[in-house]
C-alpha positions as CSV (number, residue, x, y, z in Angstrom):
1,X,83.6,101.0,79.0
2,X,87.0,102.3,80.2
3,X,88.4,100.8,83.3
4,X,91.6,101.7,85.0
5,X,93.5,101.1,88.3
6,X,94.6,103.9,90.5
7,X,97.3,103.4,93.0
8,X,97.8,106.4,95.4
9,X,100.9,106.5,97.7
10,X,101.9,109.1,100.3
11,X,105.5,110.3,100.2
12,X,108.1,108.9,102.5
13,X,109.0,110.4,105.9
14,X,110.9,113.7,106.2
15,X,112.6,115.2,109.2
16,X,109.7,117.5,109.7
17,X,107.2,114.7,109.6
18,X,109.0,113.0,112.4
19,X,109.1,116.3,114.4
20,X,105.5,117.0,113.7
21,X,106.2,120.3,111.9
22,X,103.8,121.4,109.1
23,X,105.4,121.5,105.7
24,X,102.5,122.3,103.4
25,X,103.8,123.8,100.1
26,X,106.2,126.4,101.5
27,X,108.6,124.0,103.2
28,X,110.2,121.7,100.6
29,X,112.1,119.2,102.8
30,X,113.8,116.1,101.3
31,X,113.2,112.6,102.5
32,X,115.0,111.5,105.6
33,X,117.0,108.2,105.7
34,X,113.9,106.5,107.1
35,X,111.9,108.1,104.3
36,X,114.1,106.6,101.6
37,X,113.9,103.2,103.3
38,X,110.1,103.5,103.3
39,X,110.1,104.4,99.6
40,X,112.4,101.4,98.9
41,X,109.9,99.2,100.7
42,X,107.0,100.6,98.8
43,X,108.9,100.1,95.5
44,X,109.6,96.5,96.3
45,X,105.9,96.0,97.3
46,X,104.7,97.4,94.0
47,X,107.5,96.1,91.8
48,X,105.3,93.7,89.8
49,X,102.7,96.3,88.9
50,X,103.0,97.4,85.3
51,X,102.1,101.1,85.5
52,X,101.2,102.9,82.3
53,X,101.4,106.4,83.8
54,X,103.1,107.9,86.9
55,X,102.2,111.2,88.4
56,X,103.7,113.0,91.4
57,X,103.4,116.2,93.3
58,X,106.2,118.6,92.2
59,X,107.4,118.9,95.9
60,X,110.7,117.3,96.6
61,X,109.6,114.7,99.1
62,X,107.0,113.3,96.7
63,X,109.4,113.5,93.7
64,X,112.0,111.5,95.6
65,X,109.4,108.9,96.6
66,X,108.1,108.4,93.1
67,X,111.6,108.1,91.6
68,X,112.5,105.5,94.2
69,X,109.4,103.5,93.7
70,X,109.8,103.4,89.9
71,X,113.5,102.6,90.3
72,X,112.4,99.3,91.9
73,X,109.8,98.4,89.3
74,X,110.4,95.4,87.0
75,X,108.5,97.0,84.1
76,X,108.6,100.7,84.4
77,X,112.1,101.9,85.1
78,X,112.2,104.0,82.0
79,X,108.7,105.5,82.4
80,X,108.6,109.3,82.5
81,X,107.3,110.7,85.9
82,X,104.9,113.6,85.3
83,X,105.0,116.3,88.0
84,X,101.8,118.1,88.6
85,X,101.2,121.0,91.1
86,X,97.6,119.9,91.5
87,X,99.0,117.1,93.7
88,X,100.7,119.4,96.1
89,X,100.0,119.2,99.9
90,X,97.4,121.5,101.4
91,X,98.8,125.1,101.8
92,X,98.9,126.0,105.5
93,X,99.9,129.7,105.1
94,X,101.4,131.2,108.3
95,X,101.4,127.8,110.0
96,X,104.0,126.3,107.6
97,X,107.3,125.6,109.2
98,X,105.6,125.6,112.7
99,X,104.7,122.7,115.0
100,X,101.3,121.0,114.5
101,X,100.5,122.0,118.0
102,X,100.7,125.7,116.9
103,X,98.0,125.0,114.3
104,X,95.8,123.4,116.9
105,X,96.3,126.4,119.1
106,X,95.4,128.8,116.3
107,X,92.2,126.7,115.6
108,X,91.2,126.7,119.3
109,X,91.7,130.5,119.5
110,X,89.5,130.9,116.5
111,X,86.8,128.6,118.0
112,X,87.4,126.0,115.4
113,X,88.9,122.5,115.1
114,X,91.5,121.0,112.9
115,X,91.5,120.0,110.1
116,X,88.6,122.3,109.1
117,X,90.4,125.4,110.4
118,X,92.2,127.5,107.7
119,X,95.1,129.6,108.9
120,X,95.8,133.0,107.3
121,X,97.2,132.4,103.8
122,X,96.2,128.8,103.8
123,X,93.8,126.7,101.6
124,X,90.3,125.8,102.7
125,X,89.3,122.1,102.5
126,X,87.0,123.0,99.6
127,X,89.9,124.5,97.7
128,X,92.0,121.3,98.2
129,X,89.1,119.2,97.2
130,X,88.6,121.3,94.0
131,X,92.2,120.6,93.1
132,X,91.7,116.8,93.7
133,X,88.5,116.8,91.6
134,X,90.2,118.7,88.7
135,X,93.1,116.2,88.7
136,X,90.9,113.1,88.9
137,X,88.7,114.3,86.0
138,X,91.9,114.9,84.1
139,X,93.0,111.2,84.7
140,X,89.6,110.0,83.6
141,X,89.6,112.1,80.4
142,X,93.2,110.9,79.7
143,X,92.2,107.3,80.0
144,X,89.2,107.8,77.7
145,X,91.2,109.6,75.1
146,X,94.0,107.1,75.1
147,X,91.6,104.1,74.8
148,X,89.9,105.8,71.9
149,X,93.2,106.3,70.2
150,X,94.0,102.6,70.7
151,X,90.6,101.6,69.3
152,X,91.2,103.7,66.2
153,X,94.6,102.2,65.7
154,X,93.2,98.7,66.0
155,X,90.5,99.5,63.5
156,X,93.1,100.9,61.1
157,X,95.3,97.8,61.4
158,X,92.3,95.5,60.9
159,X,91.2,97.5,57.8
160,X,94.7,97.0,56.3
161,X,94.6,93.3,57.0
162,X,97.2,93.5,59.7
163,X,97.2,91.4,62.8
164,X,96.4,93.3,66.0
165,X,97.6,92.5,69.5
166,X,95.9,94.6,72.1
167,X,97.5,94.4,75.5
168,X,95.2,94.4,78.5
169,X,96.5,94.9,82.0
170,X,95.6,92.8,85.0
171,X,96.1,94.4,88.4
172,X,97.7,91.9,90.9
173,X,95.4,92.8,93.8
174,X,95.7,89.6,95.7
175,X,99.4,90.0,96.0
176,X,99.1,93.5,97.4
177,X,96.0,93.9,99.6
178,X,95.9,91.5,102.5
179,X,92.6,90.4,104.1
180,X,90.5,91.3,101.1
181,X,87.0,89.8,100.5
182,X,87.0,88.9,96.9
183,X,83.8,88.2,95.1
184,X,82.7,87.9,91.4
185,X,82.2,91.6,91.1
186,X,85.7,92.3,92.5
187,X,87.3,89.7,90.2
188,X,85.5,91.2,87.2
189,X,86.6,94.7,88.1
190,X,90.3,93.7,88.3
191,X,90.4,92.1,84.8
192,X,90.8,93.8,81.5
193,X,92.2,97.1,82.7
194,X,92.9,99.8,80.1
195,X,95.5,101.6,82.3
196,X,97.2,101.4,85.6
197,X,98.1,104.8,87.1
198,X,100.5,105.6,90.0
199,X,100.0,108.8,91.9
200,X,102.4,110.0,94.7
201,X,101.1,112.8,96.8
202,X,100.6,114.0,100.4
203,X,98.7,113.1,103.6
204,X,96.2,116.0,104.0
205,X,95.6,116.2,100.2
206,X,95.0,112.4,100.0
207,X,92.5,112.6,102.9
208,X,90.5,115.3,101.1
209,X,90.7,113.3,97.8
210,X,89.2,110.3,99.6
211,X,86.5,112.5,101.0
212,X,85.6,113.6,97.4
213,X,85.6,109.9,96.3
214,X,83.3,108.8,99.1
215,X,81.0,111.8,99.6
216,X,80.7,113.1,96.1
217,X,81.3,110.1,93.9
218,X,79.9,107.4,96.3
219,X,83.0,105.2,96.1
220,X,82.4,101.7,97.5
221,X,84.6,100.7,100.4
222,X,85.9,97.4,101.8
223,X,83.4,96.0,104.4
224,X,86.3,95.6,106.8
225,X,87.2,99.3,106.7
226,X,86.5,101.2,109.9
227,X,85.0,104.6,109.9
228,X,87.9,106.0,111.8
229,X,90.2,105.0,108.9
230,X,88.4,107.3,106.5
231,X,89.4,110.3,108.7
232,X,93.0,109.2,109.3
233,X,96.0,110.6,107.4
234,X,97.8,107.9,105.5
235,X,101.1,106.7,107.0
236,X,104.2,107.7,105.0
237,X,104.2,105.5,101.9
238,X,100.8,104.1,102.8
239,X,99.3,102.5,99.6
240,X,95.7,102.8,98.5
241,X,94.2,101.0,95.5
242,X,91.1,101.9,93.5
243,X,89.4,100.6,90.4
244,X,87.6,103.2,88.3
245,X,84.9,102.3,85.7
246,X,83.8,104.9,83.2
247,X,80.6,103.6,81.6
248,X,80.2,105.2,78.1
249,X,83.0,107.6,78.8
250,X,81.1,109.3,81.7
251,X,83.7,111.4,83.6
252,X,81.0,113.0,85.8
253,X,79.7,109.8,87.3
254,X,82.5,107.2,87.5
255,X,82.0,104.0,89.4
256,X,84.8,103.8,92.0
257,X,85.8,100.8,94.1
258,X,88.3,101.1,96.9
259,X,90.2,97.8,97.1
260,X,92.4,98.8,100.1
261,X,93.2,102.0,101.9
262,X,96.5,103.3,103.4
263,X,98.0,99.9,103.5
264,X,101.4,99.8,105.2
265,X,102.3,96.1,105.5
266,X,105.4,96.8,103.5
267,X,106.8,98.9,106.4
268,X,107.0,96.1,108.9
269,X,110.7,95.6,108.4
270,X,111.4,99.3,108.1
271,X,109.8,100.0,111.4
272,X,111.6,97.2,113.2
273,X,114.9,98.2,111.6
274,X,115.4,94.9,109.8
275,X,115.6,96.4,106.3
């Protein structure tokens, strides 16, 4: 079995986020001063997590967030951040650069509702989910291939009479997800991780990715999670944790456990101006 931890973080706030203007892919705004403070807080929150891989959307707001988070990490300051266009925000076409209220007006005129409405030149929800599916299957395949390479290396060293030291990661969930209900299954799932992956992306994209996890892959959810939370967009730098089990290298039917969703406890001081 291959087991890895997946930490998904939304980028920090931009000026357009605050003003409720759609950015999508065509408006590449940098983080605001608040956004950088949020990213700092997320970095401190996650500074004890030993990430083996870091992926980010190639849009500026996500790149700046990922760089700031890793800059605070005790173990991964020299890790290479990999930028992937599959992690970009949903494309909103003619609505990009316009207020969210304009998108809602377009949807109403078309007899539809947000977020299912697709403006001219925009991506459908199915297209966004296809991107998320493609990227997640890539992560699964990467984890399987790297674990196979480690196993081959261990066998080779053992065959040569050399001592082998195989590092296994333990994800510090209790330090990062407040109010969790831990049981023997949860404890078992958080031990002996083969990899710990950080992904920095965008609000609408992440909501669609979660929909793919829950509806298509039957991801298990915390019992305390409210249904309304599944439909909500993550706050800026909201943190979600998942554990993925790949039994016999099965990429098509992974077992996914959501440990916490869109957590923002680390933003308390940012929001009160004490940071």
